[in-house]
Structure formats: C-alpha cells, structure tokens
N, C-alpha and C positions, 0 to 999 in steps of 0.2 A: 504494500500500500504506500502511495506517495505521501510524503510529509507536507502538510499544509499549514501555513501560518498567515493569518490576516492581521496586519498591524494598521488599524484605522487611524488616520491622522498624519501629521507631518513628521512624526518620529522616524519613519522609514525613509523619508526624503531628505533629512537634514544632512548637510555636508560641511558646515562650518560651525565654529563655536564662538560664542560671545563670552569673553573672560570677565568675571565680576571684578577682578582686581584691575583697577585702572592703570597700575604701573606696568602691567605686562602688555607688550606690544604684539603685533601680529606674529604668528608663528610661521616661519618659512623654512624650518629645518626638518619637517617631516615627522614631528612628534605627534602621535595620535593615541587616543584611547577608544577601544571598542567595547560597547556594552551589549550583553546578550541577556536573554531571559530563559529560565528553565523551570519546569515543574517536576521533573524527575531526571535522574542521571542516565546516561546512555548505557544500554545493556543491563539495566537493573529493572526487574519486573517483580515487585512485591506480590505476595500471595493475594489473589483476588483482583489483580490489575492486568489489563491486556498488555502484551509486549509491543504491539504495533502502535502507530499513531492513531489519532482519532479519539473516540469516547474511551474513558477510563472507568474501570469497574472496581468497586470496593465491596468486600463482604466480611461481616463479622461473625458468621455462622448462623445468624438469625435474619439479618436484613441485607439487602443488596442495593447499593447506591451506584448509579451510573451517571457520570458527568459528561455532558456533550459539549459544553461551551462555558468559558469563564472570561468575562470582560471586566476591565478595571480602568477607572479614570485616574490618571496621575498627572502631576505637575511639579515644576521647580526641581528638576533633577540636577544635582550638583555633586562635585567631588571637592573635598577639603584637603589643602596641602598641609603636610604634617608640621611645617615650620611655623605655622600660625596657630595659636592656641584657641582662638575663638571659633564658634560654630558658624556654619553657613547662615547668612541672613540676607535675603534678597532685598531687604529695605535699607541696608546699611551702605553708606557710600564707600567705606573702606573694607568691604567684604573681600576676603582673600580666598575665594573659592572659584572653581571653574564650573560654569553653567553649561550643562550638556543640552538641556531643553527647558523651556519655560512652561509650556503647556497652557491649558489642560489638553491631554491627549487620551484617546480611547485605545487601550491595548487589548487585543484578543490573545489571551495567553496560550502558548503552545502546549498541547496535550501529548505530543510525541516525546520520545526519549531524547536527551541531549539538549544543549543550549542553542537557541536560535538568535542570530544577531539582530539587534534592534537599530543601533546607530553607531557610526564611527565618526569621530570629530577630532579636530586639531586641538592640542592643549600645550600649555607651557611645560617644558621638561621639569621634572621634580619628583618628589615623593608624596603620595597621596594616601592618607590613612583613614579616611571616612567618606562614605557615600550617603547622601541624603536625598530623599524625595518625599512627596506628599501624596497620600491617597486622598482624592479630592471629590467632594460632593458639589457638582455644578449647581449654582442657583441663578435665578433670573436677574442678572445685573450686567453692567457693561463689560466686565472682564471675562464673562462666559458667553457673551452674545454669539460670537462666531461658532463656538463649539455647540451650543444648544440649537443653533440654526441647522447644523449638520446632524445633530443627534437629539432631537427634542424629547425623546422618550427617556433620556438620562437626566432630566431635570430633577434634582434632589436625590439622585442615585449615583453612588460611587462604584458599586460592585454588583454585577448580575451574573448568576449561575443558572444554567438550565440543564435538565437531565431527567432521570426517572428514579423514583424511590419505590422499591418493591413493585416495579412495573408501572406505577402511576406517574404521569408527567408532573414536574414541578418547575417553578421559577422562584429563585431566591434573589431578593434585592436588599441591599444595605445602603444606609446613608452615612456610613463610617467616614469621618474626617480624621486623619491621623498622619502625623509627621514621623517618618521612619529615619532613624540615624543608625547606620550600619558601619561598625568598625571593620576595616580591611586589615586582617592579620594573616601573614605579615603585610605591611603596607605595599601598595602598588607603586612600582618604580617605573617612571617614564623617562626613557633616555632621549638624547638629541635626535636620534633617527630610529624609526621603527614604531610598531604598534603594541601597546600593552592591552591585554584582553582581560576583562572581568565579567562575572555573571551575577545577576540577581536571581537567586534561587527562591522559589515560592512553593512551599510544601502544601499544596492544596489538599493532600490526603489527610491533613490534620484538622481541616476546617470544621467538618461536620462530625465531631467526636465529643463524647462526654468525658468526665474525669477518669473513667475506667477504660477509655479507648473504644467504647461501643459507639456505633454509628448513630447519628442524630438525623431525624427527618428534617431536611432543609426547610420545608414549609413552616416548621415550628420555630424557625429562627428569623422569620420575617418580622418587620416592625411590629412591636407589641406582643410578639410570640414568646412562649415560655423559655425558649433557648436563644433569644436574640443576644443577650449579654455574653453567653458562653461562646457563641460562634464569633462575635466581634473580637473577643479576647483571643480566640484561636487564630483568627486572621492576623491580628497585630503581632502575634508571636511566631508567625510562619515564614518570616523573611530572613534571608542570609545572603551576604555578599562576599565574594572571594575571587582571587585570581584564577583564570580558567583559560589558559592559552590554547588548549586543544578543543575547547567548546564541547566538552562531554557532559557538562552540567554538574561536575564534581570538583571540589577544591583541589587545586594543584599541589597544595602543601598539606592536605589532610590525609587520613588513613582510609583505605577502602572499607 
C-alpha cells in the first residue's frame, strides 16, 4: 500500500525562514533544519496495530479502536538556540529563536510507519536545545481569518479524530489550546553546511486510554464528556522531539 500524507496549508510549501533574532542576517551558507512528523516508528507494529499505512487499529482485549484520520491545528513553530536562556516569545523584540512557521496550519498526521517530512528551512548555524509550538484553537478574529476561510469547520476546534469504536463510527473534537516546549536531548547541532533533521513524535496510541491503559470510547471525550479531561491530558503528554537523521520516527540517540 502506498504511503499517503496530506499536509493542508503552507507548511508543505515553505522554503525560507524568518529568524526572530534581528541580529542574524540572511543565511547563505546552506545551513538548514528539516522537521518531520511521526506517529509510530518504522518497522514497529505494536500488538493490535496494522503494519501498513492507513487506518491504525488498537485492541485491549475487550474493545477495538480504529483511527482513520487525525488532524491538528498548530502555530508558532520555533527552535530555541541553547546560548540564550530565555524561552521563545513571538511578542518579544529580542526573541532569540528561529521561527520555522507562524501558522495557524492544519496538519493531517501520518498514520504510516516512519517520519514524514513537513518543512525544510534555512537557519543560523548553532546549537538548538528546545523546540516549541502551539496546539491552536482557531477563533473568529482577524488573525485566523484566512485559515477559517479555508477550513470553516475548524472554528473552535484544534484537534479532530475520526474512526470507529467497536464498529461504530465516531468523530472526536477538542478545543485544546496548549503550548508545547520540547527539550532536544542531546541538542540539535546545525553546522555551516548541511541539513540537521529532527522529528516531532506524536504517540496517538496513548490518547484514548485510561489510567490502566484500557481503551476509552473517543465519543466520551468530546466537550462535556466524562473522559474529556483524561484525553486532553493524554494528548498534552504524547509529544516528543528528537534528532532523526534517517527519518525512521525513532530517536537517533535512544535505545531500540
């Protein structure tokens, strides 16, 4: 089966980077960073999950959850240079971070194994130790006008998941607004020439689980549902960023 990834929005089209640090001039030395997204590592198929791309299946022995699509709205994707102690702050005039994209953008997350490239951009050579982005709930204001004109059904929605629960179709929607700050350990080193690759890993297999790892009906986690808080917490805890030069969706410096 061929692998399919739909990246809705300008993330897939970006070719240049706007550096937040006003002291850094244009980069003409070929230094680049490539960001990829993965939801599972290449060649790893946990019990109850299909090995091929496309819908993924989870089974806890009692319930069967099949996920067919995961969409997420993100914005203000930035890398922080390790020589500066402050966090990334898009409103600060002396912000010393590299802005990969400002957003908001709608990402259709890959369900196939391995990492799929999202964007490659020019950066200032250096050492980067933190990756930051925001899960964003678009609201009807000027800053989201263009996005909502293209995606009107995402007003007030930051995450949408579709699939089946024990054979019955479901749609899960969340209004989660959360800033994610991911440490890069070891830091990502960008040399004068070449591309440094890193991956944002999103463990969607943990989203619809309770404290005992049993599956949760996604419909019960919609707004006002009994499991809304549990699933929101699970989503916020499901992100990890790491160097991934071979784009296999696994940390280059971690253990198998």
